[in-house]
N, C-alpha and C positions, 0 to 999 in steps of 0.2 A: 531281609525281609521277604525277599521273594522265595527262597527257599523254604522258609517256614510256611508260607501260603500253600504251597505246592504239596509239602507234608502234610499240613493239616487237610488240605482238599483230598488228597489220596486218603486218608485215614477214614474221613468221612463218607467217601466213596465206598471203601472197603466194609466198613458198618452197615452201610445202607444196603450192599450185594449179601452180606452175612445175615441181615434182617430177613432177605428176600427169599434166602435157602430156608431159613428157619420156618417162615410161613408157609413155605410151598410143602413142608413138611410136619405142620403142626397139627396136634391132636385137640388143640383148644377150639373154644367157640369162635366161630367166623367172625363176630364183632371183633371181638378182643385181637383176633391176628389182623384185622382191617385197619383197627386204630394203630397199632403198632407200625404197620407198614408205611401208613400214612404219615404219621409223625416222623418215624426213623428215617425214611426217605428223604423228608422235607427238611430236613436240619442241614444236609449235605448242599442241596438246590438253594436254601437261602443264603448259605456260605458263599456260593459262587455268585450269587446275585449281588452280596455285600462287596466281593471283591471288584467289583466291576459298578459300585456304586457312583451315583452323581456327585455325591459330596461326603464330607465326612460325616456327615447327621444321618444320611442315606446309609451310609456304612455302617454306622452304629446301630441305628434302627433294625437291618435286616440282620445283622449279628445277633443282636437280642432276642430277634424272632426265631433264629436259630436254636439259641440257646433255650429257648421256652419250648421248642421242640423236641429237643434233646432230654428235657426233664420230663416232659409228658411221656416220651419214649421210654425212661427210666421207670416210670410207674407201671405203665403197661407189661414190661418184662419183671418189675417185681411182682406183678399180680400174677404173672404166668408162673414164675418160679415159686410161688406160696401156693398156689392154687394146684401144682402138680404132686401128684402123688410117688413121683419117683424124681431123684438127683439127677439134673441134665446139665454136664459139663460144659457143652455150647452156651447153653443159657447163662451160666455163672459168667462165663468168659466175655460174653456180650455185655451183661450188667457191668461188669469191671470197665471194659472199654468205653461205655457209655458214660460211666461216672468220670474217666479221666477226660474224656470229650466235653463235657459239661465244665469241668474245671478250668479245662485251656479256653472254652468260648466265653466262660465268665471274665477270666483273667484279660482275653482279648479287649472285651467291653469297656474293663476299666483303663486298660492303657489307652485304648481310642480314645476313651471319654477324658483323659488326663491331658493327653496330647491336645485335645480341643480346646480345652480351657488354657493350655500353656499358649496357644496362638491368638488368644484374645488381647 
């Protein structure tokens, strides 16, 4: 389990770093860039907090917040893609990574909830 946590933690950190780089060279409206930066970097921070949660309920709650932040990030990335006048391979790659991270996060929430019910 620890190995999977480290791998997900590293993916979220890499995703956040890639978003920072994208925003630095972003031709988009500063509001869009700031919203993306806030939500994308928050996802990893919430995951780190979840991993050191005080209880299983705290873990699940923080994990859910991270998934919400990833969903918001996906919206901003898709909006940037749709409003761009030319194709951007990095944006396309980040959208795919974001979708995968959302799926992993959602599965993690389901798994954690099912383990909580099993312990009752």
